[in-house]
N, C-alpha and C positions, 0 to 999 in steps of 0.2 A: 504494500500500500504506500504509494508515493503521489501526493497530490500535484506536485510540480510536473512529474512525468505524465500524469493523466491529462493535464491541461495542454502540455506541450505537444503530446501526440495528436490531440485534436487539431491544433493549429497547423502542425506539420502536414497532416492529412488534407486539410482544407486547401493549403497552398499546392500540394502535390497533385491533388485531384483536378485542379484547374488546368494542368498541363503546362508546357513551356510557353514563354512569352512574358512581356512586361505586365506587371500587375499593380493595382492599387488596393490597399486594405482599408475598407470602409467600416467604421466602428461607431459605437455610441460612447457616452461618457464612462459607463461602467466597464464595457468590454475593452476600452482603451487601456484601463488600468489592469484588467485581467491579463491581457496579452503582454503588457510591459513587465509584469512580475516574473514571467518565465522566459521571455525572449529579449535579448539585447538587440537594439536597432541594427547594429553592424552585422549581427548574426542573421537577421531576417532579410537584410539587403542581399545576402548571398543567394537567396532563393527567388531572385528576380522581382521582389516586392520593392518598388522604388518610390512609392507615395503612400502616405498615411493620412487619412481624412476622417472627419466626423460626419455622420449621416445628417446631422442637424446644422452643419455649417453652411453659411450663405456664400454665394459667389464662386462656387467651385467651377473650374474651367471645363469645357467640353474636350474630352480626350478619348476619341473613339478607338485609338490604337491600344488602349489599356483594357485588361480584364479586371472586373471589380469583384473582389472577394469580400462579401458582406458578413461580418460576424456581429450579431446584434442580440440583445435581450428581446424576447417576444412580447414587448409591451405595446399598449395601444398607441403611444406616441411614436414609437419606432415603426409601427405598422403604417401610420399615416405618412411619415416621412418617406418610407420605402415606396408607398403607393404613388406619391408625387414624383419620386425619382424614376420609377418605371414608366410613368406617363410621358416623361421627357428625359430619356436616358442620356447621361453624359459619357458613358463608357460603352465599349463595343459589346460586352457580354457580362452577365451577372451570375455569380454563384452565391446562393443565399444559405447561410448557416445560422441557426438560432441556438442560443446557449441553453435553452430549456424547452419543455414541451410547448408546442405552438398550437393555438386553437385552429380548428378547421375553417372557421369563419375568416380568420386572417389569411390563410392560404388561398381561400376562394377569392377574397378581395384582391390579393396580389396577382392571381391568375387573370382576373378581369382587367386589371390595370396594364398587363403586359401585352399591349397591342403590337408593340414592335418585336415581340418574341425574342427578347434579349436574355431571358432567364434560362440558364442551362442546368441548374441544379438547385434543389431545395432539400436541406437536411437539418436534423436536430443533433447538435453536438454538445454534450452536456458539460459545459465549462462555465457555470453560473456562480462562481465563487472566486475569491482571491487566494491563490496559492502562495503563502508567505514563505514556507519552507517545506521540505519533504513530508514532515509530520505536523504541519501547522497551516490552518486556513482561517479566513475571516470573511465577513460579509460587509464590513465597514459601516455598521449601523450603530449609532448611539441613541439611546432613548427608547428602549423596548417597552418600559413600563410608563404609562401615562399617570398624570396626577389623578389620584383616586385608586391606584393600585391595579388597573386593568391593562391588558395588552393593547398596544397601539396596533390597530387592525392591519394597516398597510405594512408595518414592520413584521408582524406575524406572518403575513402572506409571503413577503420577500424571504424571510428566514426559512420557512417551510419549503419554498421553491428552491432555495439554495441547497438545503439538505437533500432534497430529492435529486437534484443535479449531481451532488457529490456522490451519492450512493450509486447512481447510474454510471458515472464516470469511472468509479472503482469496481463496478460490476459486483456490488454487494447488496444482498437482500437480508437485512439484519432482523433479529428480534430486538424489541425496544424495551428499555428500562428507563425509569425517570425518578427524579427526586420526589418522594411522596409528599413532603411538606410544602411543595411549591405548586400552586394552581397553574402558574405560567408554564412550568415544565410539563405538567399533565396535558394542558391544552395544546402545546406544541407537539407533543408525542402523538396525540390523537389526530392532529392535522396531517402530520407526516404519514402516519399509517393510512389515513383516508386517501391521501394522494397515491400512495403505493398500491392500494387496492384499485383505485381508478385507472392506474396505468399498469395493470398486472402483466400485460403483454411485454412491456419494456423490461420487466424484471425476470423474464424467462431465460435465464442463463444458468450455466452449470454452477452448482453450489459446492462448497468445500464440506468435508465430513462434519466439522463443527461450524455451526452458523455464526456469522459475525454478530457483533453486539453494538447497538447504538445506545449510549448512555447520555441522558439529558440532565444537566445540572443547573443550579441557579446561582448566579454571582453573589446574591445576598447571603448565602451560607458562609462565605468567606470574604468579608469586607476589608480585612486587614491587608492581604497581599497587595492589592492595587494602591494602598495608601503608603506603602513603604518605599523608601529610596532603594535602588538596586545598584549592584556593583559588578555584575558581569557586563561585558562590553555591549552586546545587543540591547539588553534591558536598560542599561545606563544611558545609552544614546537616545532611546525612545523616551526615557523619563526626563532627560534634560534638554534634548534638542528636538525630539519628535520625529518619528518615522511614519511616512505615509506612502504606501505603495512602493516601498524600498527607497524612497527619496528623503533627503534631509535638506532643509532650507538653512543655509549658513550665511545668508545675505547680510545679516546684521551683526555678524561676528566682527569685532574690531580688527581692522587692517586686512580683511579677507581679500584675496585676489579674485579677479573677475571669473576665472575658470573654475573656482571652487565655491561660488555662491550657492550652487545647488549640486549636491553629490548623490550618487547612487550607491547604496549598500546592498549587494545581492550575493548571497553565498553561492549561487549558481555561476556567477561570472567574475567573482573576486576571491581568489584563493586566500589572500591575507585575512579578509573578513571571515571566510569559512573556518579558517584555522584558529581564529581568536574570539569568535562571537560568544562562546560560552566560558571564556576565561575571565578571571577577575581583573580589576583595573590595574593592579600592580604588575601582573604578568604581561599585560598588553604593552605597557611601557618598556619592559625588558625586551620583548620580542621586536618592537619597533627599533630599539637601539641596535639589536643584533643585525637586522636587515640593513640599517644605515652604515654600520661598521663594515659590513661586507662591501658596500658600495665605496666606502672610503679607501679600502685596500686597492680596489681596481682604479679609483680616481687619484690615488696617491695623495690623499688629503690628510692633514693631521689636526683638523679642527676638533676642539674638545666637545664631547657629546655626553655630558654627565647628567643632564636633566631634560625634561620635556621641552623647556624653553630653548635649550641648546639645539635640540633636534629641529624645532620650528625655525630657528635662525639659520640652520644649515640648509633647510629646504628653500628658504627665501633667497639665500646667497648663492645657491648652486642651481641655476636654470637647467643645467645639464642633467642633474638628478631628477628634476621634475619631468623632464622630457623622457628619460630612460625608465623612470619608475613612478609614473603618475599614481598608481594604486597606493604605493607606500606613502607618497607625499600627501595624498588625500587622507589617509589614516593618521598621519602625524598631525595634520591640521585638526581633525576631529578630536583626537586624544588631547591635543594642546588646549582646545577650547573646554573640554570636560575638566581638565586639570585646573584651568583658570576659574571655572565655576565652583569647583570643590573648595578651592582656597577662598574665593571672594565671598561665598555664602556659608562658610563653616559647615560644609556638608558632612564631614567626618563626625563632628559633635552631634549634629542633627540625627544622623543615622544611628549612632551609638545609643542615643536616648530612645529613638523609635524601636529599635530591636529590644532594648531592655524592657520597655513597657509591654511590648507584644509577647515577650517570652517569660517574664518574671513579675510576680506581684509584690510591690513595695510602695504602697500608696503615698506615704509621707515623703519618701525620697523623690518619687516621680513628680509629685506636685511642686516640690521645692525646685527641682531641676527645670520644670516647665516655666515657672515664674522667672527663673534666671534667663532662660532662652528668650522669653518675651522682651526682656530688656536689651537683648543683643540686636543692635540696629542692622547688622549684616544679614540677618535672616530674612528671606522673602516672606510675604504674606501667605503664599501657598505652603511653605514649609512650616510656618507657625500653625496654620489651620490643620495640616495633616497630623502634627504632633497632638494637638488638642482633640482631634477626632479619634485617634488611637486611644488616648487616655479615656475619652468618653465611653468608648465601647468596652475597654478593659474594666473600668470601674463603674459600669452602669448600675450594678446592684450594691455598690459600697455606700453605706450611709454617710460617709465623709466626702463623697463625690462633690467636687467643686467646679463642675463644668460651667455653671453660671458665672462664677467669679472669674474664671479664665476667659470667658467670652467678653466680660466687661473690661478686663485688662487689655485684650486685643483691640477692643474698640477705642478705649481711652488713651492707652499708651502708644499704640501703633497705628491707630486709625484704619484698622483692617476693614475692607469692604463689607457692607451689610450682607451681601450674598453669602460670603463665607460664614458669617456669624449665624445666619439662618440655617445653613447646611449643618453646622455643629449641633444646632437645636433639633434638626429633623433627622439626623443620622440614625437615631434609635428607632424612629418610626420606619425607616427604610430597611435596616439590617440589625436591629437590636435583638436581645435574647428571646423575645416572644415571636420574632419573625423567623429567625434561623433556628434550626434544630441541632446544628452542630455545636459541640462544646469546644470552640477554638481556643479558649483560655484554660481548659482543664478545671473549671471552677466547680463542677459537680462530681469530680472524681475523689476517691478516698486518698489518704496520704500515701499509701503504698503505690497506687496506680500513678499518682502525680510524680512520685520519685522515679518510677520506671520511665515515664514519658520524658522527664527532664534529662535522664541519663541517655536515653535513646536520641534525644534531640541534640545532644552534645557530640555524638559520634560523627566524625567526619567534618565537623565545623572548623573551618580554617581560621576564622577570626570572629570578633564580636559583631561584625557587620553582616554576617551570613547565618546567624543563629536560627532565624525564623524559617520554617518550611511551610509551603502552601498546603492547605487542607486537601487539595486534589491528590497530592502525593500519597497520603495515607489512604484515601478512598480507593485509588487505583491499585495500590499495593494489596489492600484487602480483597478487591475484585479479582485480581490475578490469582490470589491464593484460595479463592472460592469461599471467603469468609464474609462477604458483604451480605447484609441482611435483607431478606425479601420485603419485609414490612417497611423498611426505610427506602428501598429502591425497587418497587414492584415492577413486574412485567406488564406490558400493555397487550391485551389480547390473550389468546390461548397458547401461543408458542412460548416455550421456556427452554433454556439451555440445560442440558443434562451433563455436559462436560464444562470444564473451565474454558473461558473464551480465549481465542488466539488472536483474532482481529477485532480490535476495539476502537470504535469511533466515539469520542467524547465531545459533546457540544455544550458550551456554557452560555445560557441565556443571560444577557446583561454584560457580556464581554469577558474575555480571558486576558492573560498577561504573558509577557515574555518570560517571566519567572516560572510560570506554570508550564510553558513550553519547554523550558530547561528541565523541569521535573519529569516531563514525559520523555524527553530525549534520554535522560539517565535511566528511567525505568525500561525503555526499549533496549538499552545497552546491557542492563543487568538481568534481563529475562529473555534469553534466546528462545525463538519460537513464538513470542508474543509481539504483536505489532499494534501500536497505539497511535492514533491520529487525534489531534486536539483542534477544535475549532471554537469560535465564539462569534457573537453578533458583531464584536469589534475586538481590537487588541488595545487594552487600556494602558495609559500611564495615569498618574494621580489626577492630572487635570481633566482628562476625558472621563475618568471614573466619577469625579465630582460633578461633571456635567450630567452624567447618567443619573446620579442621585438627585440632582436639582430638578431635572425634567419630571422625575417620579414624585417629588415632594413639594416643589414650588411652582413648577411650570416652565415653559420654554422661554429662553432669552437668547436671541441670535448672537449677542456679543459675548456670551459666556464661553470660556474655553478657547477664545481666539488668541493664539500666542503672539505677543508683541515683539519679543526678542528672546533669543536662546537663553534658557536657564531661568527665565522669570515667568511669573504668572501675569495674566492680564490685569491683575489687581495689585501687583507689587508697587 
């Protein structure tokens, strides 16, 4: 099971089936991102695709010598655009590929519009999701839960369609389990099963001896993981700079060169990124230095490279290095910016306190530390808010809980935006102990069980910044061992697994994180014969997670979560 290969094979087949000759790839907003995640532009150019256009763009030129490969979501808007296109075709021939199940009425309308008989092919190729990594996918949707606690209908439909597409692209007909405590998970499971039954003919493919499993979870069962700062490369870049469809905007980084204002981080096309994405921040700096040392030997340079700043200066002073090793210079720039943000905003101190609150109960000390942090002018409003949110969740049932006092201090001493203050107030309603059924803080366990959990948690912990482990790690470990409880994660329908699952697709309603993707990667490595894929409505950093919470508890605000500059919140 590899989602990148699944999507890439579809795109390759589209191009190959159109035969030799110059081609234009005609896409919509979403399929443009889907294609860019798995194919580099230089790679696709080698297949005689010389032009990339949007179906909704105005003023496209007439180019009858080109074949048009149309890869589109089967939406009403795309159907209307395609109908107009076929009535006045700009290209010599059209090969139509839809990323999901297309309605017969749309096919009929397109056939009626094809007076010039330019359509040569119509197919359904199920690539209706964003393949972020071999075992990770997203649907790029924030705000599944509306104010009032119900599904946003449009998002529910899009997510169920995306999951249907995923299953068909991987040729998997799974049994379905869902988190019993979540009405959203149950509703999504029912919708996916209903769509599978409606398209039973599409699922008529050979099954393995052990049926695959689709497990649907709720983000609200673990609100801590997306609140924490992260220290592995991929997760840290997303937390501090933001990754969208493998792209990072560095345009507001001080002194950034023109060619590095926007960079691509793709494990498929960038060996340095692939080799470092799951390493911690300290290891990455050492690896960058080693790569640059090797260049210095060949360039006969003796420039000192003792720090990240030295490496950045080296890249700037040696245009030859930038030309020969653009990939390394790109990563030096990214690591340099991360290093600057760590220092400028005291992120080591912030992260240490976050981890301590998440993993250990000491109310008096944590409250004192929080008040000291609030007085530190270097901390961003986002980091202050996340600290108080973790405290609020940890000490929800503590009679000495002083969330109200901390909110007042944020408002009076630091003038923190009212939206953050309201989120602190509303977080308990979104993911408090009465909402989630997980015991993420071990508060209901007896002393012996808590001691065992603490010792287990320390095993393999490299430092104080990586103590916390996401809930999904324990959930999937129990699932693999056959110990997960049916009443907590019931089956939907009559089909149940009689053997331990081998192919597991996990989907998290409300969004997943790169830290959870790392947990899945490690579980795959540790359990030969078990293949796990993780997906979510989106991939969160703290800022987008708070937007998710806000939509569910306060309502929509278009300005919320829009990043103004790397490393800071909109409200800093």
